C-alpha positions in Angstrom: 82.3 49.1 18.1 82.4 49.3 14.4 79.2 47.6 12.9 78.2 46.9 9.4 74.7 46.7 8.0 74.1 44.9 4.7 70.7 46.0 3.4 69.4 43.9 0.4 66.6 46.0 -0.9 64.4 45.8 -3.9 66.2 48.6 -5.7 69.6 49.0 -4.0 71.9 46.7 -2.1 73.8 48.8 0.5 76.6 48.2 2.9 76.7 50.8 5.6 79.6 50.8 8.1 78.9 52.7 11.3 80.7 53.5 14.6 78.3 52.8 17.4 78.0 52.0 21.0 75.2 52.1 23.6 74.1 55.5 24.6 75.5 57.2 21.5 74.1 57.8 18.1 75.5 55.6 15.3 77.9 57.6 13.1 78.3 56.6 9.5 81.9 55.8 8.6 81.6 54.3 5.1 79.0 53.5 2.5 79.0 51.2 -0.5 76.0 50.5 -2.6 74.8 49.3 -6.0 71.5 49.5 -7.8 71.1 45.8 -8.4 67.3 46.2 -9.0 66.6 42.7 -7.7 62.8 43.2 -8.1 63.3 43.5 -11.8 65.1 40.1 -11.7 61.9 38.3 -10.4 61.2 36.0 -13.3 57.5 35.4 -13.7 57.1 37.9 -10.8 58.1 35.4 -8.1 61.4 33.8 -8.8 64.8 35.5 -8.6 66.7 34.9 -11.8 70.1 33.3 -12.0 71.5 36.6 -13.1 69.9 38.4 -10.1 71.2 35.7 -7.7 74.7 35.9 -9.2 74.8 39.7 -9.0 73.7 39.6 -5.4 76.3 36.9 -4.5 79.0 39.0 -6.1 78.0 42.1 -4.1 78.0 40.2 -0.8 81.5 38.8 -1.5 82.6 42.4 -2.2 80.9 43.7 0.9 82.6 41.1 3.0 86.0 42.2 1.7 85.2 45.9 2.3 83.9 45.2 5.8 87.1 43.4 6.7 89.1 46.3 5.3 87.1 48.8 7.3 87.5 46.8 10.6 83.9 45.8 11.0 83.4 43.7 14.1 79.8 42.7 13.6 78.0 42.4 10.2 74.2 42.4 10.3 72.6 41.4 7.0 68.9 41.6 6.0 66.7 41.4 3.0 63.4 43.0 2.3 60.6 42.8 -0.3 62.3 41.5 -3.4 63.9 38.5 -1.7 60.8 38.1 0.5 58.7 37.8 -2.6 60.9 35.3 -4.4 59.9 31.7 -4.1 63.5 30.7 -4.3 64.7 33.4 -2.0 65.7 31.1 0.8 67.7 28.9 -1.6 69.6 31.9 -2.9 70.4 33.1 0.5 71.5 29.6 1.7 73.9 29.5 -1.2 75.3 32.9 -0.4 75.7 31.8 3.2 77.6 28.7 2.1 79.9 30.8 -0.1 80.5 33.8 2.2 79.3 32.8 5.7 77.0 35.8 5.7 73.6 35.0 7.1 71.1 37.3 5.4 67.8 37.3 7.3 64.6 38.1 5.5 62.6 40.7 7.4 58.8 40.6 7.3 57.0 43.7 6.3 55.9 44.3 9.9 59.5 43.9 11.0 60.5 46.6 8.5 57.8 49.0 9.9 58.7 48.3 13.5 62.5 48.8 13.0 62.0 51.9 11.0 59.7 53.3 13.7 62.4 52.6 16.3 64.9 54.6 14.3 62.5 57.5 13.9 61.6 57.5 17.6 65.3 57.6 18.6 65.9 60.4 16.1 63.1 62.7 17.2 62.9 61.6 20.9 60.0 61.3 23.4 59.0 65.0 23.0 57.5 64.1 19.6 54.6 62.3 21.4 52.6 59.9 19.2 54.4 59.3 16.0 53.0 58.2 12.6 55.7 56.9 10.4 55.4 56.2 6.6 58.1 54.6 4.4 57.8 53.9 0.7 60.3 51.4 -0.5 60.8 49.7 -3.9 58.4 46.8 -3.1 56.3 47.9 -0.1 54.8 50.7 1.9 55.2 50.6 5.7 53.1 52.5 8.2 53.5 52.5 11.9 52.0 54.5 14.8 52.8 54.6 18.5 53.7 56.5 21.6 56.6 54.3 22.7 59.6 52.7 21.0 57.5 49.8 20.0 54.6 50.9 17.8 51.0 50.2 18.7 50.3 49.2 15.1 52.6 48.3 12.2 51.3 47.7 8.7 53.1 46.6 5.4 51.4 46.9 2.0 52.6 45.8 -1.4 52.6 49.4 -2.6 56.3 50.0 -3.3 57.2 52.5 -6.0 59.1 50.1 -8.1 56.5 47.3 -7.9 53.7 49.6 -8.9 55.6 51.1 -11.8 56.3 47.7 -13.2 52.8 46.3 -12.6 50.6 49.3 -13.7 52.4 51.5 -16.2 53.1 50.5 -19.8 54.1 53.9 -21.2 56.5 56.7 -20.2 54.8 58.9 -19.1 51.8 56.6 -18.4 48.4 56.9 -20.0 46.0 58.9 -17.9 43.7 55.9 -17.5 46.6 53.8 -16.2 47.4 56.5 -13.7 43.8 56.7 -12.6 43.5 52.9 -12.2 46.7 52.9 -10.1 45.3 55.8 -7.9 42.1 53.8 -7.3 44.1 50.7 -6.4 46.5 52.5 -4.0 43.7 54.3 -2.2 41.6 51.2 -1.7 44.6 49.3 -0.2 45.6 52.1 2.1 42.0 52.9 3.1 41.7 49.4 4.6 44.3 50.2 7.2 43.1 53.7 8.2 40.8 52.4 10.9 43.3 50.1 12.5 45.8 53.0 12.7 43.5 55.8 13.6 41.9 54.1 16.5 45.0 54.8 18.6 44.5 58.5 18.1 45.8 61.4 16.0 49.6 61.7 15.7 51.5 64.5 17.3 54.2 64.2 14.7 53.9 62.7 11.2 57.1 61.5 9.7 58.3 60.1 6.4 61.5 58.1 5.6 63.0 56.6 2.5 64.5 57.8 -0.8 61.1 58.3 -2.4 59.9 60.7 0.2 63.3 62.5 0.3 63.2 63.0 -3.5 59.6 64.3 -3.4 60.5 66.7 -0.6 63.5 67.9 -2.5 61.7 68.7 -5.7 59.1 70.5 -3.7 61.7 72.8 -2.3 63.3 71.1 0.7 67.0 71.6 1.4 69.5 69.5 -0.5 71.5 66.8 1.2 74.6 69.0 0.9 73.1 71.4 3.5 73.5 68.8 6.2 71.7 66.1 8.1 70.2 68.3 10.8 68.4 70.8 8.5 64.6 70.4 8.9 63.0 69.0 5.8 59.2 68.8 5.2 56.8 67.8 2.5 53.3 69.5 2.5 50.3 67.7 0.9 49.5 70.8 -1.2 53.0 70.7 -2.7 52.8 67.0 -3.3 49.4 67.2 -5.1 50.9 69.9 -7.4 54.0 67.9 -8.1 52.1 64.6 -8.7 50.2 66.3 -11.5 53.5 67.7 -13.0 55.3 64.4 -12.7 52.4 62.6 -14.5 53.2 64.6 -17.7 57.0 64.1 -17.6 58.9 61.1 -19.1 61.5 59.5 -16.8 64.4 61.3 -18.5 62.8 64.7 -17.6 62.2 63.7 -14.0 65.8 62.7 -13.7 66.7 66.4 -14.4 64.8 67.5 -11.3 66.9 68.4 -8.2 67.7 65.4 -6.0 66.2 62.8 -8.4 68.5 60.1 -9.5 68.3 58.5 -13.0 67.8 55.1 -11.5 64.8 56.2 -9.4 63.2 58.6 -11.9 60.9 56.1 -13.5 59.3 55.1 -10.2 58.9 58.6 -8.7 55.4 59.1 -10.1 54.1 55.9 -8.6 55.8 56.9 -5.3 54.1 60.2 -5.4 50.7 58.5 -5.9 51.3 56.4 -2.8 52.5 59.4 -0.8 49.5 61.5 -1.9 47.1 58.8 -0.9 48.7 58.2 2.5 48.7 61.9 3.4 45.2 62.4 2.2 43.6 59.3 3.8 45.4 59.8 7.1 44.7 63.6 7.0 48.3 64.6 7.2 48.9 68.2 5.9 52.7 67.9 6.3 55.3 65.2 6.8 58.7 65.8 8.3 61.5 63.8 6.6 63.6 61.7 9.0 67.2 60.9 7.9 67.1 57.6 9.9 65.2 54.6 8.6 65.4 50.8 8.5 69.2 50.4 8.5 69.6 52.6 11.6 66.7 50.7 13.2 68.5 47.4 12.7 71.7 48.8 14.2 69.9 50.3 17.2 68.1 47.0 17.9 71.4 45.1 17.7 73.0 47.5 20.1 70.1 47.3 22.5 70.2 43.5 22.4 73.9 42.9 22.9 74.4 43.4 26.7 71.2 41.5 27.6 71.7 38.7 25.1 68.4 39.4 23.5 68.3 38.5 19.8 67.5 41.3 17.3 64.9 40.9 14.7 67.7 40.3 12.2 68.9 37.3 14.3 65.5 35.6 14.4 
């Protein structure tokens, strides 16, 4: 079966076409994305602007045409933090559904964490034991831990790299006091979750997903994407601490010159590093392994699992 996943994120809107069937790993067949930066179109911080809604609608119409051209049989569409935060998000999605017949479901933060955890579990398998999974998005941080495919605990915090950059930094690079204030805020938020996660035991395997973690690992010396999906990539806390200090002195234009860092994400990389540093420190994780699968793959896997038994996926609910 050829499936399509339309991921409406805070930074990027992404259509991923995959060839998939039960018992086999989903294989990417085509990718189309655009950095719409919907989170920056939240007027007053909580209402998606007319321009943002129009740009999203145009992308969905284009995605439908592409999906048809690529022979997609089933299109699963979901939205995360930016639309979830918008007070008019449901109205915007209702209009898009009326125009395109694409039903974009808004995932909760916990849903994001659980589906990402599923993808990581399938990627690394049962031999990984207890997994601790962290994912830094544009609007939120997800943390999940468990021994099975369903995590014992799943947490979502409003600590996305894009959100924090907009809310806490006024200069490029930021003033040291702004950075210090952000660091205090992030650590206080994450610290509240440590007990709820740690009570289930130490992880056997600590894993990170998302563009932010991939970029941090790359600048710290991990293999480039061109070296292939199956190359092991890790990020140590020692390297992260060193690079967080270096990023704090660089303007976004200079960060964009670093290996693996895109111009569109460079401005938020420092805030992402602050979150990553806090998570690794507070959960006592000396190293994280980067997983190439994340939320989109989790949505596909849940859909495939549910089809024969008729069970609805999270994206259907």
